[in-house]
ZADO-1210 file (C-alpha; in nm, 4 decimals, padded with zeros to 6 digits):
<atoms>
<atom x="08.7521" y="14.6165" z="09.2705" code="MET" pos="1"/>
<atom x="08.9183" y="14.7629" z="09.5794" code="MET" pos="2"/>
<atom x="08.6943" y="14.5635" z="09.8100" code="THR" pos="3"/>
<atom x="08.7905" y="14.2347" z="09.6463" code="LYS" pos="4"/>
<atom x="09.1601" y="14.2573" z="09.7309" code="ARG" pos="5"/>
<atom x="09.1269" y="14.1979" z="10.1050" code="PRO" pos="6"/>
<atom x="08.8988" y="13.9036" z="10.0323" code="LEU" pos="7"/>
<atom x="09.1504" y="13.7531" z="09.7889" code="ALA" pos="8"/>
<atom x="09.4299" y="13.8035" z="10.0385" code="ALA" pos="9"/>
<atom x="09.2244" y="13.6408" z="10.3110" code="LEU" pos="10"/>
<atom x="09.1448" y="13.3442" z="10.0860" code="THR" pos="11"/>
<atom x="09.5140" y="13.2960" z="10.0056" code="LEU" pos="12"/>
<atom x="09.6041" y="13.3162" z="10.3724" code="ALA" pos="13"/>
<atom x="09.3434" y="13.0552" z="10.4590" code="LEU" pos="14"/>
<atom x="09.4737" y="12.8226" z="10.1860" code="LEU" pos="15"/>
<atom x="09.8298" y="12.8578" z="10.3109" code="LEU" pos="16"/>
<atom x="09.7178" y="12.7925" z="10.6671" code="THR" pos="17"/>
<atom x="09.5281" y="12.4824" z="10.5553" code="ALA" pos="18"/>
<atom x="09.8352" y="12.3609" z="10.3664" code="CYS" pos="19"/>
<atom x="10.0588" y="12.4108" z="10.6712" code="ASP" pos="20"/>
<atom x="09.8028" y="12.2294" z="10.8843" code="SER" pos="21"/>
<atom x="09.7910" y="11.9387" z="10.6380" code="SER" pos="22"/>
<atom x="10.1705" y="11.9038" z="10.6402" code="VAL" pos="23"/>
<atom x="10.1754" y="11.9105" z="11.0202" code="ALA" pos="24"/>
<atom x="09.8949" y="11.6538" z="11.0408" code="ASP" pos="25"/>
<atom x="10.0686" y="11.4108" z="10.8053" code="HIS" pos="26"/>
<atom x="10.4021" y="11.4621" z="10.9779" code="ARG" pos="27"/>
<atom x="10.2354" y="11.4033" z="11.3133" code="GLY" pos="28"/>
<atom x="10.0796" y="11.0828" z="11.1815" code="ASP" pos="29"/>
<atom x="10.4214" y="10.9720" z="11.0584" code="ALA" pos="30"/>
<atom x="10.5850" y="11.0486" z="11.3933" code="GLU" pos="31"/>
<atom x="10.3181" y="10.8542" z="11.5824" code="ALA" pos="32"/>
<atom x="10.3408" y="10.5558" z="11.3481" code="ALA" pos="33"/>
<atom x="10.7217" y="10.5550" z="11.3668" code="PHE" pos="34"/>
<atom x="10.7121" y="10.5640" z="11.7458" code="ALA" pos="35"/>
<atom x="10.4789" y="10.2632" z="11.7366" code="ASN" pos="36"/>
<atom x="10.7089" y="10.0881" z="11.4846" code="GLN" pos="37"/>
<atom x="10.4351" y="10.0735" z="11.2204" code="ASP" pos="38"/>
<atom x="10.6838" y="10.1546" z="10.9483" code="TYR" pos="39"/>
<atom x="10.4471" y="10.1059" z="10.6553" code="PHE" pos="40"/>
<atom x="10.2118" y="10.3689" z="10.7973" code="ALA" pos="41"/>
<atom x="10.5036" y="10.5958" z="10.8921" code="ALA" pos="42"/>
<atom x="10.6458" y="10.5820" z="10.5402" code="ARG" pos="43"/>
<atom x="10.3106" y="10.6553" z="10.3779" code="ASP" pos="44"/>
<atom x="10.2365" y="10.9486" z="10.6099" code="ALA" pos="45"/>
<atom x="10.5853" y="11.0973" z="10.5698" code="ALA" pos="46"/>
<atom x="10.5601" y="11.0710" z="10.1919" code="GLN" pos="47"/>
<atom x="10.2225" y="11.2451" z="10.2029" code="GLN" pos="48"/>
<atom x="10.3712" y="11.5258" z="10.4125" code="ALA" pos="49"/>
<atom x="10.6461" y="11.5619" z="10.1521" code="LEU" pos="50"/>
<atom x="10.3946" y="11.5757" z="09.8705" code="ARG" pos="51"/>
<atom x="10.2426" y="11.8704" z="10.0548" code="ASP" pos="52"/>
<atom x="10.5834" y="12.0284" z="10.1193" code="ASP" pos="53"/>
<atom x="10.8898" y="11.8685" z="09.9494" code="PRO" pos="54"/>
<atom x="11.1228" y="12.0781" z="10.1678" code="LYS" pos="55"/>
<atom x="10.9855" y="11.9617" z="10.5024" code="ASP" pos="56"/>
<atom x="11.3134" y="11.8607" z="10.6670" code="ALA" pos="57"/>
<atom x="11.1456" y="11.6928" z="10.9644" code="ALA" pos="58"/>
<atom x="10.9394" y="11.4712" z="10.7322" code="ALA" pos="59"/>
<atom x="11.2497" y="11.3892" z="10.5255" code="LEU" pos="60"/>
<atom x="11.4445" y="11.2851" z="10.8344" code="GLU" pos="61"/>
<atom x="11.1556" y="11.0702" z="10.9521" code="LEU" pos="62"/>
<atom x="11.1281" y="10.9107" z="10.6085" code="LEU" pos="63"/>
<atom x="11.5007" y="10.8293" z="10.6060" code="ALA" pos="64"/>
<atom x="11.4815" y="10.6644" z="10.9482" code="ARG" pos="65"/>
<atom x="11.1738" y="10.4701" z="10.8406" code="THR" pos="66"/>
<atom x="11.3418" y="10.3501" z="10.5225" code="GLN" pos="67"/>
<atom x="11.6390" y="10.2274" z="10.7258" code="LEU" pos="68"/>
<atom x="11.4068" y="10.0440" z="10.9646" code="ALA" pos="69"/>
<atom x="11.2499" y="09.8740" z="10.6611" code="MET" pos="70"/>
<atom x="11.5899" y="09.7784" z="10.5155" code="GLY" pos="71"/>
<atom x="11.5518" y="10.0133" z="10.2181" code="GLN" pos="72"/>
<atom x="11.9054" y="10.1480" z="10.2216" code="GLY" pos="73"/>
<atom x="11.9200" y="10.2795" z="09.8663" code="ARG" pos="74"/>
<atom x="11.6002" y="10.4778" z="09.9150" code="ASP" pos="75"/>
<atom x="11.7350" y="10.6091" z="10.2453" code="ALA" pos="76"/>
<atom x="12.0515" y="10.7340" z="10.0733" code="LEU" pos="77"/>
<atom x="11.8414" y="10.9385" z="09.8314" code="LEU" pos="78"/>
<atom x="11.6389" y="11.0813" z="10.1184" code="THR" pos="79"/>
<atom x="11.9551" y="11.1690" z="10.3119" code="LEU" pos="80"/>
<atom x="12.0862" y="11.3452" z="10.0007" code="ASP" pos="81"/>
<atom x="11.7714" y="11.5575" z="09.9957" code="ARG" pos="82"/>
<atom x="11.8308" y="11.6488" z="10.3600" code="LEU" pos="83"/>
<atom x="12.1908" y="11.7420" z="10.2816" code="ALA" pos="84"/>
<atom x="12.0751" y="11.9656" z="09.9972" code="ASN" pos="85"/>
<atom x="11.8512" y="12.1455" z="10.2460" code="LEU" pos="86"/>
<atom x="12.1471" y="12.1741" z="10.4858" code="LYS" pos="87"/>
<atom x="11.9311" y="12.0045" z="10.7477" code="ALA" pos="88"/>
<atom x="12.1255" y="11.6888" z="10.8318" code="VAL" pos="89"/>
<atom x="12.0597" y="11.5410" z="11.1794" code="PRO" pos="90"/>
<atom x="12.3339" y="11.5023" z="11.4389" code="ALA" pos="91"/>
<atom x="12.3690" y="11.1286" z="11.3678" code="ASP" pos="92"/>
<atom x="12.3747" y="11.1722" z="10.9888" code="ALA" pos="93"/>
<atom x="12.7024" y="10.9808" z="10.9490" code="ALA" pos="94"/>
<atom x="12.5610" y="10.6787" z="11.1323" code="LEU" pos="95"/>
<atom x="12.2403" y="10.6919" z="10.9288" code="LEU" pos="96"/>
<atom x="12.4284" y="10.7143" z="10.5999" code="ARG" pos="97"/>
<atom x="12.6682" y="10.4368" z="10.7016" code="ALA" pos="98"/>
<atom x="12.3786" y="10.2038" z="10.7800" code="GLU" pos="99"/>
<atom x="12.2114" y="10.2927" z="10.4509" code="ALA" pos="100"/>
<atom x="12.5354" y="10.2173" z="10.2669" code="GLN" pos="101"/>
<atom x="12.5630" y="09.8808" z="10.4423" code="LEU" pos="102"/>
<atom x="12.2082" y="09.7948" z="10.3365" code="GLN" pos="103"/>
<atom x="12.3004" y="09.8974" z="09.9816" code="ALA" pos="104"/>
<atom x="12.6103" y="09.6754" z="09.9854" code="GLY" pos="105"/>
<atom x="12.8581" y="09.9649" z="10.0003" code="GLU" pos="106"/>
<atom x="13.0575" y="09.8134" z="10.2859" code="THR" pos="107"/>
<atom x="13.3895" y="09.9961" z="10.2560" code="ARG" pos="108"/>
<atom x="13.2249" y="10.3352" z="10.2165" code="GLU" pos="109"/>
<atom x="13.0166" y="10.2708" z="10.5278" code="ALA" pos="110"/>
<atom x="13.3180" y="10.1787" z="10.7408" code="VAL" pos="111"/>
<atom x="13.5140" y="10.4819" z="10.6202" code="ALA" pos="112"/>
<atom x="13.2283" y="10.7133" z="10.7114" code="LEU" pos="113"/>
<atom x="13.2374" y="10.6150" z="11.0806" code="ILE" pos="114"/>
<atom x="13.6137" y="10.5729" z="11.1128" code="ALA" pos="115"/>
<atom x="13.6405" y="10.8133" z="11.4058" code="ASN" pos="116"/>
<atom x="13.3198" y="10.7145" z="11.5846" code="ASP" pos="117"/>
<atom x="13.3715" y="10.4941" z="11.8909" code="GLN" pos="118"/>
<atom x="13.0064" y="10.4702" z="12.0010" code="SER" pos="119"/>
<atom x="12.8242" y="10.1403" z="12.0531" code="ALA" pos="120"/>
<atom x="12.6173" y="10.2123" z="11.7428" code="GLU" pos="121"/>
<atom x="12.9295" y="10.2602" z="11.5305" code="ALA" pos="122"/>
<atom x="13.0689" y="09.9296" z="11.6566" code="TRP" pos="123"/>
<atom x="12.7409" y="09.7606" z="11.5636" code="ARG" pos="124"/>
<atom x="12.7787" y="09.8887" z="11.2089" code="LEU" pos="125"/>
<atom x="13.1431" y="09.7745" z="11.1961" code="ARG" pos="126"/>
<atom x="13.0312" y="09.4299" z="11.3103" code="ALA" pos="127"/>
<atom x="12.7675" y="09.4170" z="11.0362" code="LEU" pos="128"/>
<atom x="13.0254" y="09.5302" z="10.7802" code="ALA" pos="129"/>
<atom x="13.2664" y="09.2557" z="10.8883" code="ALA" pos="130"/>
<atom x="12.9837" y="09.0031" z="10.8661" code="SER" pos="131"/>
<atom x="12.9052" y="09.1162" z="10.5113" code="GLN" pos="132"/>
<atom x="13.2690" y="09.0558" z="10.4191" code="GLU" pos="133"/>
<atom x="13.2694" y="08.7128" z="10.5839" code="GLY" pos="134"/>
<atom x="13.5173" y="08.8119" z="10.8552" code="ASN" pos="135"/>
<atom x="13.3731" y="08.6380" z="11.1607" code="GLU" pos="136"/>
<atom x="13.6622" y="08.7137" z="11.3969" code="ALA" pos="137"/>
<atom x="13.6510" y="09.0855" z="11.3176" code="GLU" pos="138"/>
<atom x="13.2737" y="09.0861" z="11.3572" code="MET" pos="139"/>
<atom x="13.2846" y="08.9243" z="11.7017" code="LEU" pos="140"/>
<atom x="13.5611" y="09.1629" z="11.8095" code="ALA" pos="141"/>
<atom x="13.3476" y="09.4591" z="11.7006" code="ALA" pos="142"/>
<atom x="13.0521" y="09.3292" z="11.8987" code="PHE" pos="143"/>
<atom x="13.2750" y="09.2900" z="12.2057" code="ALA" pos="144"/>
<atom x="13.4091" y="09.6453" z="12.1729" code="LYS" pos="145"/>
<atom x="13.0576" y="09.7754" z="12.1249" code="GLY" pos="146"/>
<atom x="12.9470" y="09.6221" z="12.4537" code="ARG" pos="147"/>
<atom x="13.2147" y="09.8300" z="12.6303" code="GLU" pos="148"/>
<atom x="13.1471" y="10.1504" z="12.4360" code="ALA" pos="149"/>
<atom x="12.9333" y="10.4520" z="12.5198" code="GLU" pos="150"/>
<atom x="12.5767" y="10.4923" z="12.3988" code="GLY" pos="151"/>
<atom x="12.2597" y="10.2879" z="12.3611" code="ASP" pos="152"/>
<atom x="12.3456" y="09.9198" z="12.3096" code="LYS" pos="153"/>
<atom x="12.0008" y="09.7795" z="12.2298" code="PHE" pos="154"/>
<atom x="12.0566" y="09.7505" z="11.8540" code="LYS" pos="155"/>
<atom x="12.4022" y="09.6037" z="11.9141" code="LEU" pos="156"/>
<atom x="12.2599" y="09.3335" z="12.1426" code="ILE" pos="157"/>
<atom x="11.9888" y="09.2486" z="11.8897" code="VAL" pos="158"/>
<atom x="12.2385" y="09.2324" z="11.6029" code="ALA" pos="159"/>
<atom x="12.4713" y="08.9981" z="11.7921" code="GLU" pos="160"/>
<atom x="12.1815" y="08.7777" z="11.9016" code="ALA" pos="161"/>
<atom x="12.0544" y="08.7667" z="11.5433" code="SER" pos="162"/>
<atom x="12.3919" y="08.6488" z="11.4187" code="TRP" pos="163"/>
<atom x="12.4110" y="08.3628" z="11.6693" code="TYR" pos="164"/>
<atom x="12.0523" y="08.2666" z="11.5856" code="LEU" pos="165"/>
<atom x="12.1355" y="08.2607" z="11.2142" code="SER" pos="166"/>
<atom x="12.4139" y="08.0140" z="11.2987" code="GLN" pos="167"/>
<atom x="12.1744" y="07.7948" z="11.4974" code="GLY" pos="168"/>
<atom x="12.3618" y="07.8684" z="11.8215" code="ASP" pos="169"/>
<atom x="12.0719" y="07.8998" z="12.0644" code="ALA" pos="170"/>
<atom x="12.2857" y="07.8929" z="12.3792" code="GLU" pos="171"/>
<atom x="12.5073" y="08.1827" z="12.2705" code="ALA" pos="172"/>
<atom x="12.2009" y="08.3830" z="12.1680" code="ALA" pos="173"/>
<atom x="11.9954" y="08.3100" z="12.4796" code="ARG" pos="174"/>
<atom x="12.1535" y="08.5617" z="12.7234" code="PRO" pos="175"/>
<atom x="12.1477" y="08.8324" z="12.4556" code="LEU" pos="176"/>
<atom x="11.7800" y="08.7675" z="12.3858" code="VAL" pos="177"/>
<atom x="11.7151" y="08.7912" z="12.7599" code="ALA" pos="178"/>
<atom x="11.8928" y="09.1299" z="12.7713" code="GLN" pos="179"/>
<atom x="11.6793" y="09.2596" z="12.4847" code="ALA" pos="180"/>
<atom x="11.3629" y="09.1310" z="12.6510" code="GLN" pos="181"/>
<atom x="11.4552" y="09.3131" z="12.9711" code="LYS" pos="182"/>
<atom x="11.5449" y="09.6377" z="12.7920" code="ALA" pos="183"/>
<atom x="11.2545" y="09.6594" z="12.5465" code="ALA" pos="184"/>
<atom x="11.0142" y="09.3636" z="12.5626" code="PRO" pos="185"/>
<atom x="10.7581" y="09.5084" z="12.3230" code="GLY" pos="186"/>
<atom x="10.9856" y="09.6236" z="12.0421" code="ARG" pos="187"/>
<atom x="10.9732" y="09.4479" z="11.7072" code="ILE" pos="188"/>
<atom x="11.3441" y="09.3618" z="11.7212" code="GLU" pos="189"/>
<atom x="11.2995" y="09.1864" z="12.0564" code="THR" pos="190"/>
<atom x="10.9955" y="08.9962" z="11.9350" code="LEU" pos="191"/>
<atom x="11.1855" y="08.8781" z="11.6269" code="PHE" pos="192"/>
<atom x="11.4797" y="08.7342" z="11.8145" code="ILE" pos="193"/>
<atom x="11.2402" y="08.5855" z="12.0711" code="THR" pos="194"/>
<atom x="11.0563" y="08.4094" z="11.7878" code="ALA" pos="195"/>
<atom x="11.3787" y="08.2904" z="11.6261" code="GLN" pos="196"/>
<atom x="11.5108" y="08.1501" z="11.9533" code="LEU" pos="197"/>
<atom x="11.1776" y="07.9767" z="12.0120" code="ALA" pos="198"/>
<atom x="11.2046" y="07.8177" z="11.6679" code="GLN" pos="199"/>
<atom x="11.5494" y="07.6816" z="11.7519" code="LEU" pos="200"/>
<atom x="11.4009" y="07.5506" z="12.0770" code="ASP" pos="201"/>
<atom x="11.1193" y="07.3913" z="11.8697" code="GLU" pos="202"/>
<atom x="10.8671" y="07.5931" z="12.0690" code="ASP" pos="203"/>
<atom x="10.6221" y="07.6800" z="11.7926" code="SER" pos="204"/>
<atom x="10.3662" y="07.8110" z="12.0408" code="GLU" pos="205"/>
<atom x="10.6020" y="08.0815" z="12.1703" code="LEU" pos="206"/>
<atom x="10.7282" y="08.1552" z="11.8190" code="ALA" pos="207"/>
<atom x="10.3745" y="08.2063" z="11.6916" code="SER" pos="208"/>
<atom x="10.2915" y="08.4423" z="11.9802" code="ARG" pos="209"/>
<atom x="10.6018" y="08.6506" z="11.9156" code="ALA" pos="210"/>
<atom x="10.5368" y="08.6751" z="11.5420" code="TYR" pos="211"/>
<atom x="10.1726" y="08.7653" z="11.6023" code="LEU" pos="212"/>
<atom x="10.2936" y="09.0328" z="11.8436" code="GLY" pos="213"/>
<atom x="10.4903" y="09.1874" z="11.5586" code="ILE" pos="214"/>
<atom x="10.1863" y="09.1719" z="11.3317" code="LEU" pos="215"/>
<atom x="09.9825" y="09.3524" z="11.5962" code="ASP" pos="216"/>
<atom x="10.2295" y="09.6403" z="11.5566" code="ILE" pos="217"/>
<atom x="10.2850" y="09.6292" z="11.1812" code="THR" pos="218"/>
<atom x="10.0292" y="09.4026" z="11.0113" code="PRO" pos="219"/>
<atom x="10.2077" y="09.3741" z="10.6753" code="LEU" pos="220"/>
<atom x="10.5572" y="09.2866" z="10.7957" code="ASP" pos="221"/>
<atom x="10.6671" y="09.0187" z="10.5490" code="ARG" pos="222"/>
<atom x="10.9160" y="08.8236" z="10.7679" code="PRO" pos="223"/>
<atom x="10.6659" y="08.8197" z="11.0550" code="ALA" pos="224"/>
<atom x="10.3867" y="08.6970" z="10.8280" code="LEU" pos="225"/>
<atom x="10.6057" y="08.4165" z="10.6948" code="LEU" pos="226"/>
<atom x="10.7303" y="08.3314" z="11.0437" code="GLY" pos="227"/>
<atom x="10.3800" y="08.3211" z="11.1895" code="ALA" pos="228"/>
<atom x="10.2550" y="08.1050" z="10.9027" code="ILE" pos="229"/>
<atom x="10.5428" y="07.8616" z="10.9516" code="GLY" pos="230"/>
<atom x="10.4828" y="07.8405" z="11.3264" code="ALA" pos="231"/>
<atom x="10.1091" y="07.7861" z="11.2752" code="MET" pos="232"/>
<atom x="10.1841" y="07.5111" z="11.0235" code="ALA" pos="233"/>
<atom x="10.4086" y="07.3387" z="11.2779" code="ASN" pos="234"/>
<atom x="10.1206" y="07.3539" z="11.5264" code="LEU" pos="235"/>
<atom x="09.8809" y="07.2112" z="11.2677" code="GLY" pos="236"/>
<atom x="09.6663" y="07.5259" z="11.2931" code="ARG" pos="237"/>
<atom x="09.5642" y="07.5588" z="10.9295" code="ILE" pos="238"/>
<atom x="09.2590" y="07.7547" z="11.0431" code="ASP" pos="239"/>
<atom x="09.4785" y="08.0261" z="11.1936" code="LEU" pos="240"/>
<atom x="09.7290" y="08.0482" z="10.9109" code="LEU" pos="241"/>
<atom x="09.4654" y="08.0885" z="10.6372" code="ARG" pos="242"/>
<atom x="09.3925" y="08.4578" z="10.7095" code="PRO" pos="243"/>
<atom x="09.7659" y="08.5273" z="10.7352" code="LEU" pos="244"/>
<atom x="09.8281" y="08.3711" z="10.3941" code="VAL" pos="245"/>
<atom x="09.5402" y="08.5729" z="10.2517" code="GLU" pos="246"/>
<atom x="09.6824" y="08.8919" z="10.4023" code="ARG" pos="247"/>
<atom x="10.0270" y="08.8219" z="10.2623" code="GLY" pos="248"/>
<atom x="09.8935" y="08.7355" z="09.9177" code="THR" pos="249"/>
<atom x="09.7008" y="09.0634" z="09.9006" code="LYS" pos="250"/>
<atom x="09.9926" y="09.2703" z="10.0270" code="ALA" pos="251"/>
<atom x="10.2557" y="09.0960" z="09.8113" code="TYR" pos="252"/>
<atom x="10.0693" y="08.9623" z="09.5041" code="PRO" pos="253"/>
<atom x="10.3863" y="08.8805" z="09.3077" code="ASN" pos="254"/>
<atom x="10.5846" y="08.7357" z="09.5980" code="ASP" pos="255"/>
<atom x="10.6691" y="08.3743" z="09.5184" code="VAL" pos="256"/>
<atom x="10.6574" y="08.2677" z="09.8846" code="GLU" pos="257"/>
<atom x="10.2995" y="08.3842" z="09.9258" code="PHE" pos="258"/>
<atom x="10.2009" y="08.2441" z="09.5857" code="ILE" pos="259"/>
<atom x="10.3322" y="07.9061" z="09.7017" code="PHE" pos="260"/>
<atom x="10.1637" y="07.9288" z="10.0424" code="LEU" pos="261"/>
<atom x="09.8310" y="08.0262" z="09.8874" code="ASP" pos="262"/>
<atom x="09.8549" y="07.7272" z="09.6545" code="ALA" pos="263"/>
<atom x="09.9503" y="07.5075" z="09.9497" code="ARG" pos="264"/>
<atom x="09.6331" y="07.6088" z="10.1349" code="VAL" pos="265"/>
<atom x="09.4305" y="07.5203" z="09.8259" code="LYS" pos="266"/>
<atom x="09.6058" y="07.1820" z="09.8184" code="ALA" pos="267"/>
<atom x="09.5075" y="07.1248" z="10.1824" code="GLU" pos="268"/>
<atom x="09.1479" y="07.1744" z="10.0666" code="ASP" pos="269"/>
<atom x="09.1981" y="06.9220" z="09.7853" code="GLY" pos="270"/>
<atom x="09.1314" y="07.1872" z="09.5221" code="ASN" pos="271"/>
<atom x="09.3974" y="07.0708" z="09.2783" code="TRP" pos="272"/>
<atom x="09.2556" y="07.2582" z="08.9816" code="GLU" pos="273"/>
<atom x="09.2937" y="07.5840" z="09.1734" code="ALA" pos="274"/>
<atom x="09.6487" y="07.4830" z="09.2704" code="VAL" pos="275"/>
<atom x="09.7385" y="07.4145" z="08.9086" code="ARG" pos="276"/>
<atom x="09.5779" y="07.7331" z="08.7817" code="ASP" pos="277"/>
<atom x="09.7491" y="07.9571" z="09.0356" code="GLU" pos="278"/>
<atom x="10.0953" y="07.8100" z="08.9844" code="LEU" pos="279"/>
<atom x="10.0495" y="07.7976" z="08.6074" code="GLN" pos="280"/>
<atom x="09.9628" y="08.1673" z="08.6110" code="GLN" pos="281"/>
<atom x="10.2931" y="08.2401" z="08.7881" code="HIS" pos="282"/>
<atom x="10.5045" y="07.9763" z="08.6124" code="GLU" pos="283"/>
<atom x="10.7931" y="08.2124" z="08.5402" code="SER" pos="284"/>
<atom x="10.8012" y="08.3362" z="08.9007" code="LEU" pos="285"/>
<atom x="10.8150" y="07.9863" z="09.0511" code="ILE" pos="286"/>
<atom x="11.0853" y="07.8604" z="08.8133" code="ALA" pos="287"/>
<atom x="11.3512" y="07.8724" z="09.0866" code="GLY" pos="288"/>
<atom x="11.1221" y="07.7860" z="09.3780" code="HIS" pos="289"/>
<atom x="11.1473" y="07.4081" z="09.4043" code="TYR" pos="290"/>
<atom x="10.8735" y="07.3648" z="09.6641" code="ASP" pos="291"/>
<atom x="10.6289" y="07.5527" z="09.4415" code="ALA" pos="292"/>
<atom x="10.7352" y="07.3574" z="09.1327" code="ARG" pos="293"/>
<atom x="10.7024" y="07.0321" z="09.3229" code="GLY" pos="294"/>
<atom x="10.3496" y="07.1278" z="09.4261" code="LEU" pos="295"/>
<atom x="10.2730" y="07.2268" z="09.0668" code="TYR" pos="296"/>
<atom x="10.3924" y="06.8873" z="08.9486" code="GLY" pos="297"/>
<atom x="10.1802" y="06.7110" z="09.2096" code="GLU" pos="298"/>
<atom x="09.8741" y="06.9107" z="09.1000" code="ALA" pos="299"/>
<atom x="09.9343" y="06.8143" z="08.7374" code="LEU" pos="300"/>
<atom x="09.9750" y="06.4493" z="08.8374" code="ARG" pos="301"/>
<atom x="09.6520" y="06.4457" z="09.0357" code="ARG" pos="302"/>
<atom x="09.4705" y="06.6005" z="08.7407" code="LEU" pos="303"/>
<atom x="09.5940" y="06.3269" z="08.5064" code="GLY" pos="304"/>
<atom x="09.8501" y="06.5397" z="08.3211" code="GLN" pos="305"/>
<atom x="10.1330" y="06.2955" z="08.3812" code="SER" pos="306"/>
<atom x="10.3752" y="06.4035" z="08.1085" code="GLU" pos="307"/>
<atom x="10.3529" y="06.7669" z="08.2132" code="LEU" pos="308"/>
<atom x="10.3921" y="06.6602" z="08.5751" code="ALA" pos="309"/>
<atom x="10.7052" y="06.4635" z="08.4886" code="ARG" pos="310"/>
<atom x="10.8543" y="06.7671" z="08.3138" code="ALA" pos="311"/>
<atom x="10.8035" y="06.9700" z="08.6312" code="GLN" pos="312"/>
<atom x="10.9120" y="06.7088" z="08.8829" code="LEU" pos="313"/>
<atom x="11.2241" y="06.5713" z="08.7134" code="ALA" pos="314"/>
<atom x="11.4408" y="06.8828" z="08.7615" code="PRO" pos="315"/>
<atom x="11.2967" y="06.9410" z="09.1088" code="VAL" pos="316"/>
<atom x="11.3905" y="06.5864" z="09.2111" code="PHE" pos="317"/>
<atom x="11.7441" y="06.6331" z="09.0790" code="ARG" pos="318"/>
<atom x="11.7837" y="06.9493" z="09.2854" code="GLN" pos="319"/>
<atom x="11.6119" y="06.8232" z="09.6030" code="THR" pos="320"/>
<atom x="11.6696" y="06.4463" z="09.6252" code="PRO" pos="321"/>
<atom x="11.6241" y="06.4502" z="10.0039" code="ASP" pos="322"/>
<atom x="11.2689" y="06.5843" z="09.9777" code="ASN" pos="323"/>
<atom x="11.0480" y="06.2836" z="10.0509" code="ALA" pos="324"/>
<atom x="10.7329" y="06.4436" z="09.9089" code="GLU" pos="325"/>
<atom x="10.9020" y="06.5228" z="09.5790" code="VAL" pos="326"/>
<atom x="11.0583" y="06.1750" z="09.5589" code="ARG" pos="327"/>
<atom x="10.7194" y="06.0178" z="09.6238" code="ARG" pos="328"/>
<atom x="10.5378" y="06.2351" z="09.3679" code="SER" pos="329"/>
<atom x="10.8052" y="06.1772" z="09.1061" code="TYR" pos="330"/>
<atom x="10.7899" y="05.8005" z="09.1544" code="ALA" pos="331"/>
<atom x="10.4118" y="05.8119" z="09.1094" code="GLU" pos="332"/>
<atom x="10.4487" y="06.0103" z="08.7870" code="VAL" pos="333"/>
<atom x="10.7106" y="05.7685" z="08.6565" code="LEU" pos="334"/>
<atom x="10.4711" y="05.4814" z="08.7199" code="LEU" pos="335"/>
<atom x="10.1896" y="05.6734" z="08.5495" code="ASP" pos="336"/>
<atom x="10.4074" y="05.7222" z="08.2420" code="THR" pos="337"/>
<atom x="10.5150" y="05.3563" z="08.2333" code="GLY" pos="338"/>
<atom x="10.8769" y="05.3972" z="08.3464" code="ASP" pos="339"/>
<atom x="10.8875" y="05.1278" z="08.6141" code="LYS" pos="340"/>
<atom x="11.2657" y="05.0935" z="08.6259" code="ASP" pos="341"/>
<atom x="11.3203" y="05.4617" z="08.6955" code="GLU" pos="342"/>
<atom x="11.0315" y="05.4634" z="08.9441" code="ALA" pos="343"/>
<atom x="11.1936" y="05.1784" z="09.1363" code="ARG" pos="344"/>
<atom x="11.5289" y="05.3576" z="09.1421" code="ARG" pos="345"/>
<atom x="11.3615" y="05.6717" z="09.2769" code="VAL" pos="346"/>
<atom x="11.1360" y="05.5217" z="09.5446" code="ILE" pos="347"/>
<atom x="11.3521" y="05.2322" z="09.6693" code="GLU" pos="348"/>
<atom x="11.5848" y="05.4361" z="09.8973" code="PRO" pos="349"/>
<atom x="11.2849" y="05.6010" z="10.0629" code="LEU" pos="350"/>
<atom x="11.0755" y="05.2850" z="10.0930" code="ALA" pos="351"/>
<atom x="11.3614" y="05.0904" z="10.2506" code="ASN" pos="352"/>
<atom x="11.4788" y="05.3779" z="10.4704" code="GLY" pos="353"/>
<atom x="11.3757" y="05.4790" z="10.8230" code="PRO" pos="354"/>
<atom x="11.1349" y="05.7435" z="10.6910" code="GLU" pos="355"/>
<atom x="10.9622" y="05.5039" z="10.4537" code="GLY" pos="356"/>
<atom x="10.5849" y="05.4705" z="10.4845" code="THR" pos="357"/>
<atom x="10.3378" y="05.2021" z="10.3852" code="ALA" pos="358"/>
<atom x="10.2569" y="05.4194" z="10.0833" code="GLU" pos="359"/>
<atom x="10.6235" y="05.4191" z="09.9800" code="ASP" pos="360"/>
<atom x="10.6473" y="05.0414" z="10.0105" code="ARG" pos="361"/>
<atom x="10.3296" y="05.0050" z="09.8043" code="ALA" pos="362"/>
<atom x="10.4832" y="05.2231" z="09.5333" code="LEU" pos="363"/>
<atom x="10.7977" y="05.0106" z="09.5379" code="LEU" pos="364"/>
<atom x="10.5880" y="04.6968" z="09.4966" code="ALA" pos="365"/>
<atom x="10.4158" y="04.8513" z="09.1926" code="LYS" pos="366"/>
<atom x="10.7522" y="04.9387" z="09.0416" code="ALA" pos="367"/>
<atom x="10.8824" y="04.5819" z="09.0589" code="ARG" pos="368"/>
</atoms>
């Protein structure tokens, strides 16, 4: 029995060493992925490290930063609480918590937390807080103060550029985008604002390249997938957007945008039964998505289910009267169901307008 004790002790030591090695490996994977901005991989690796050792402060800090980068503020707050319980908060903990609170909608708490911080990063967060409260003047003043403050200004520049881009102000955003491109041309944030500016400039080629650049870094980034798909559609490159739609559908199976896009690709192929079946399967999810409901109605119409198509298209038309495709489909359904007067009322403005097509004028003739 005496000879077995050293062996047991050795076995335990080897197991502990293997466990420590596993934690270090997963943490190292997380650090590498975070540095490369592959936040999905960083999150997964950090979580695996924490499954191995729930008190690994380095993995917790990395997870919190990753969650913030992914816009998961509420999750980040929980992770920061775990760090606080371990008494292992990082030097910039107040800034991290303030950003997490902003993402969670806790605007006043976030501002109070950084009340005495005059760094560029703190001014960025104050600007975002003012934006959340709809105070444009205060937001712009915070951005201006941030540009004169100490510290790294990259995130501040990106945030200000993003705001101007969201307002459709390409000229105000342009010099800020140029600054970001000079400072960090390959970062995801720079690629995003480059793509958004290109979209405002109606340069779908540049926008698609920028979005694809993001997907090279983090293949499942939802905004980049949607942006790339939209840019490819504008270029008429259905062949290139198909694999992106497939990727998005697999990664986000219950996301209404990808459900709609997948059905749209099927419609491009003329597979209306598949369109109907997919949208029917997700009928509750698409209830508030008028483009998807309009496509569902068109599929029903093409499959001869006119009454069901009318039930789908009527509310969509009321909500989106400026949508020419919906107006056209609804007029067709009204004709199919024998309501010529209503069909004429629906199609006449389009047929007689500048965007009217020969098809629209033919529909108007049928309705008379």
